[in-house]
Each structure stands twice: as C-alpha cells, then as structure tokens.
C-alpha positions in Angstrom: -35.4 -9.8 0.4 -36.2 -6.2 1.2 -33.6 -3.5 1.8 -33.7 -3.7 5.6 -33.2 -7.5 5.6 -30.4 -7.2 3.1 -28.8 -4.4 5.1 -28.9 -6.5 8.3 -27.3 -9.4 6.5 -24.5 -7.3 5.0 -23.8 -5.7 8.4 -23.5 -9.2 9.9 -21.0 -10.1 7.1 -19.0 -6.9 7.9 -19.0 -7.8 11.6 -17.5 -11.2 10.7 -14.8 -9.6 8.6 -13.9 -7.2 11.5 -13.6 -10.1 14.0 -11.1 -11.7 11.7 -8.8 -8.7 12.0 -9.2 -7.5 15.6 -6.1 -7.8 17.8 -5.9 -10.7 20.3 -6.3 -9.6 23.9 -3.1 -11.1 25.3 0.3 -10.1 26.8 1.2 -7.5 29.3 -0.4 -4.8 27.1 -3.7 -6.7 26.7 -5.7 -3.9 28.4 -5.2 -1.6 25.4 -6.4 -4.4 23.1 -9.4 -4.9 25.3 -10.2 -1.2 25.1 -9.7 -1.2 21.3 -12.0 -4.1 20.8 -14.6 -2.7 23.3 -14.8 0.4 21.1 -14.6 -1.4 17.7 -17.2 -4.0 18.6 -19.7 -1.6 20.2 -22.0 -2.0 17.3 -22.8 0.9 14.9 -24.1 0.9 11.4 -20.8 0.0 9.7 -21.7 2.6 7.1 -18.1 3.2 5.8 -17.3 -0.5 5.2 -20.7 -0.9 3.5 -20.1 2.1 1.3 -16.7 0.7 0.3 -18.0 -2.8 -0.4 -20.9 -1.6 -2.4 -18.9 0.9 -4.5 -16.4 -1.9 -5.2 -19.3 -4.0 -6.5 -20.7 -1.0 -8.4 -17.5 -0.9 -10.5 -17.5 -4.7 -11.1 -15.6 -5.9 -8.1 -16.5 -9.5 -7.1 -13.9 -11.1 -5.0 -13.7 -9.4 -1.6 -10.4 -10.9 -0.3 -8.2 -8.0 -1.3 -10.9 -5.6 0.0 -11.3 -7.1 3.5 -8.3 -5.5 5.1 -9.5 -2.1 3.9 -13.1 -2.7 5.1 -11.7 -3.4 8.6 -9.2 -0.5 8.5 -11.7 2.2 7.6 -13.9 1.1 10.5 -10.9 1.1 12.9 -10.0 4.7 11.8 -13.6 5.8 12.2 -13.8 4.2 15.7 -10.6 5.7 16.9 -11.9 9.1 15.9 -15.0 8.5 18.0 -12.9 7.4 21.0 -10.9 10.6 20.9 -13.9 12.7 20.1 -15.6 11.6 23.3 -12.6 12.4 25.5 -13.0 15.1 28.2 -10.6 17.4 26.3 -12.9 17.2 23.2 -16.7 16.7 23.5 -16.7 14.9 26.9 -19.5 12.5 26.1 -20.3 9.6 28.4 -22.4 7.5 26.0 -21.7 6.3 22.4 -23.7 3.7 20.4 -26.0 3.2 23.4 -23.3 2.3 26.0 -20.6 4.0 28.1 -17.7 5.6 26.1 -14.2 4.1 26.2 -12.7 6.7 28.5 -15.5 6.2 31.1 -14.9 2.4 31.1 -11.1 2.3 30.8 -10.0 5.8 31.9 -8.8 8.8 29.9 -5.2 7.7 29.4 -6.1 4.2 28.2 -8.8 5.7 25.9 -6.1 7.9 24.3 -3.9 4.8 23.8 -6.8 2.8 22.5 -7.5 5.5 19.9 -3.8 5.6 18.9 -3.7 1.8 18.8 -6.7 1.7 16.5 -5.3 4.2 14.1 -1.9 2.5 13.8 -3.5 -1.0 13.7 -5.7 0.2 10.9 -2.7 0.7 8.7 -1.2 -2.6 9.9 -4.4 -4.2 8.8 -4.7 -2.4 5.4 -1.1 -3.3 4.6 -2.0 -7.0 4.8 -3.7 -6.5 1.4 -0.3 -6.8 -0.2 0.1 -10.3 1.3 -3.3 -11.3 -0.2 -2.3 -10.6 -3.8 -2.1 -13.9 -5.6 0.4 -14.0 -8.5 -1.2 -15.1 -11.7 0.2 -13.2 -14.6 2.9 -10.7 -14.0 0.8 -7.9 -15.5 -2.2 -8.6 -13.3 0.0 -8.8 -10.2 1.6 -5.4 -10.9 -1.9 -3.9 -11.4 -3.1 -5.3 -8.1 0.0 -3.8 -6.3 -0.7 -0.5 -7.9 -4.3 -0.5 -6.8 -3.5 -1.4 -3.2 -0.8 1.3 -3.1 -3.2 3.9 -4.4 -5.9 2.8 -2.0 -3.4 3.2 0.9 -2.5 6.7 -0.3 -6.2 7.7 -0.3 -6.7 6.2 3.2 -3.7 8.0 4.7 -4.6 11.4 3.2 -8.3 11.3 4.0 -7.5 10.3 7.6 -4.9 12.9 8.2 -4.3 16.6 8.5 -5.8 17.3 5.0 -8.8 15.1 5.9 -10.5 14.0 9.1 -7.9 15.3 11.6 -7.8 18.7 9.8 -11.6 18.9 10.1 -11.4 18.1 13.8 -8.8 20.9 14.3 -11.2 23.4 12.7 -13.9 22.1 15.0 -11.8 22.5 18.2 -10.2 25.8 17.5 -11.7 28.9 19.1 -13.0 31.2 16.4 -14.0 34.7 17.4 -16.7 36.4 15.4 -19.4 35.1 13.0 -18.6 31.6 11.6 -18.9 31.7 7.8 -20.8 28.9 6.1 -17.7 28.2 4.0 -15.7 27.5 7.1 -18.4 25.2 8.5 -18.7 23.4 5.1 -15.0 22.8 5.0 -15.0 21.4 8.6 -17.8 19.0 7.7 -16.2 18.0 4.4 -13.0 17.1 6.2 -14.2 15.9 9.6 -17.1 13.7 8.3 -16.9 13.6 4.5 -13.2 12.6 4.2 -13.7 9.0 5.5 -16.9 8.6 3.4 -14.9 9.8 0.4 -12.1 7.4 1.3 -14.5 4.5 1.7 -16.1 5.0 -1.7 -12.9 5.9 -3.5 -11.0 2.8 -2.2 -13.9 0.6 -3.3 -13.7 2.1 -6.8 -9.9 2.0 -7.0 -9.6 -1.7 -6.0 -12.4 -2.6 -8.5 -10.4 -0.9 -11.3 -12.3 2.3 -11.8 -10.6 4.9 -14.0 -9.1 8.1 -12.6 -12.1 10.1 -13.9 -14.6 7.7 -12.3 -12.8 7.8 -8.9 -12.9 11.6 -9.1 -16.7 11.5 -9.7 -17.1 9.1 -6.8 -15.1 11.5 -4.6 -17.5 14.4 -5.4 -20.5 12.3 -4.8 -19.2 11.1 -1.5 -18.3 14.7 -0.5 -21.9 15.7 -0.9 -23.1 12.6 1.0 -20.8 13.5 3.8 -21.9 17.1 4.0 -25.6 16.1 3.9 -24.9 13.4 6.5 -23.3 15.9 8.9 -26.0 18.6 8.5 -28.6 15.8 9.3 -26.5 15.0 12.4 -26.8 18.7 13.5 -30.6 18.4 13.1 -30.9 15.2 15.0 -28.8 16.6 17.8 -31.7 19.0 18.5 -34.7 17.0 17.4 -33.9 13.4 18.5 -33.7 11.7 21.9 -30.8 9.8 23.6 -32.8 6.6 23.3 -33.2 6.9 19.6 -29.8 8.4 18.8 -27.7 6.2 21.1 -25.8 9.1 22.4 -26.5 12.4 24.2 -28.5 15.1 22.4 -27.9 18.9 22.6 -24.2 18.1 22.9 -23.4 20.8 20.3 -25.2 23.4 22.4 -23.5 22.1 25.5 -20.1 22.5 23.9 -21.1 25.9 22.3 -20.5 24.6 18.8 -21.6 26.4 15.7 -23.7 24.1 13.5 -26.1 24.5 10.6 -29.0 24.7 13.1 -27.3 27.7 14.8 -26.5 29.6 11.6 -30.0 29.1 10.0 -33.5 28.0 10.9 -34.2 24.3 11.3 -36.4 24.2 8.3 -33.8 25.8 6.1 -31.2 23.3 7.4 -33.5 20.5 6.4 -33.8 22.1 2.9 -30.1 22.1 2.6 -30.0 18.4 3.3 -32.5 17.9 0.5 -30.7 20.0 -2.0 -27.2 18.6 -1.3 -28.5 15.0 -1.3 -30.4 15.5 -4.5 -27.2 16.7 -6.1 -25.4 13.6 -4.9 -28.1 11.3 -6.1 -28.3 13.0 -9.5 -24.5 12.5 -10.0 -24.8 8.9 -8.8 -27.7 8.2 -11.3 -25.6 9.6 -14.1 -22.9 6.9 -13.6 -23.0 4.2 -16.3 -23.2 1.5 -13.6 -26.0 0.5 -11.3 -26.2 -0.8 -7.7 -29.7 -0.5 -6.3 -28.7 -1.5 -2.8 -26.0 1.3 -2.7 -28.6 3.8 -4.0 -30.9 2.8 -1.2 -28.1 2.9 1.4 -27.2 6.5 0.4 -30.8 7.5 0.7 -31.0 5.9 4.1 -27.9 7.7 5.4 -29.3 11.1 4.5 -32.8 10.4 5.7 -31.9 8.5 8.9 -33.4 9.2 12.3 -30.4 8.0 14.3 
C-alpha cells in the first residue's frame, strides 16, 4: 500500500470515529446540531486528528480507545474556528471545502451558535476519555488519569487566548504601520500552529512520552504550523478556487498582511523550505520512527490545496 492509499484509509477511519461522537440532530434545538454536523462533516483532510494518532503511535501508543475522544475534539475545535473565520464580521467567505459556508446555509446567528456549540461540545467529547479508563492496577489507572488531565490542559491552552484565539485577535486587529515579521510569525504560530502543536503533543502525552519529548514535539509542530501557514499564503495567490476548495485572493480582498505581501513569492517559498527542513531534521533526530507520519508532514508542507 502506497502513501496515498494508506492516507485515504486512515482518513476513512477518522471519519468513522467522528461520526461516533457527533451530536444527534433532535429536540427543539436540533437546528444548531444540524449546522454543527454540516460543518464538521464537510470533508477536509482531517490533518489534526491524523497528526495526533500518528504521533501517538510514534511514541508506542497502540490502543486508540482513550485517544478517540481527543481525535474528535481537535477536529471540532478546528471546524468551529473555520465557521467563525468565514463569518461576515471576519473573512466573509462563502465557500469552504468546496461547498457553501455555514453562515450562508444557516444564517449568521446560527453559524455563530454552531461554532460556539462545536467548541463546547469538543470539551464535552474530550472529557469522555475519563469514562474510558479501564481500572487494571491502581498505579496504571492513576497514570491514565494524569495523562488525560494533561492532554486536556494542552487542548484548552492551545485553543484559547494564548493559542488559536490569540492568533485570531492579532489577525483581526487594525495595525497601523509596517507589520514586522515577528508579529506575523507570532500570529501564525498561534492561529495555525497552536492546534497542530496540540494535536501532536496530546498524541505524545497519551502515549506516555516524557516531558522533554513532548517539548521537542511541540517545537517540531510549531515549525510545521508556521511552514503550513506560509504555504497557505502562497496558495492564496497561486492556486484556483477549484483546486483550493475555497476562494483565492481572499487575503488581498481583506487587506491582510501575509508573507507574500512582505516579501517576494520566491523568497516566501524559500522560507517554507528552510522552516520545514528544520522541522524534519528535528523529527529525524527523535529515537522513534513513523514513516507514514514523516510522509504526512512532508505532504502538509508541499501540498497544492
């Protein structure tokens, strides 16, 4: 089985896990569940759950039961961020993942509530991991509780004001004058990198990685996220809506500063190469191997959509 076939198979498995945890569309409030599921099941690469699962396996994790709530939760958080990002008050985009955005289909108010619902439901889902801890020996049970608690801490920080939301704030605030690269890097590291960091860190934590190993994974993921977002800047001006699955030139439309606006396109491409090379070198230096994860990281950085 080649990488593309294996990737497709793993995405199908992730989809199956997601469907186990989505809310039932019932009751007087079922419209918000429908909007949540419309957004969550709209397709996508499922990169963050994949990174989590593969990092878990990198550090020797085998049984996915305890991991499944977190695989679902990270995708719920990512999806809520896209729903809110597409709103008229933010980027005002009408297409996402090749189909109409949530606010276009369900209205702006319901899209806001759907995003809120996905964020809160993500933590409801992640907390189910505690229920899945099977008592064997007292020591192993305590270790499992500690790992889940640490994973929840990482998830909450990386999704919040010191993570993704913080990056979104930097992105939305007016900034008069020349945007420094350090400001742009911080925005990318928070807005995009934080959930990639959370994904890989949680996989490592639940597999039993040491504190030092989790720190190394965080740094690798930080570089992956930065390279990923710079590549996104490049694709916004070089790709097409058909290939990308969403509008192009949206950064220009919204007058956003990106790597493409602060430097030439070729130099931005060189930055992707340098940052991704640094990430891959650090990954290769780990004493563990996962060839699929290695290929997945390369695909993220060299993608065309």
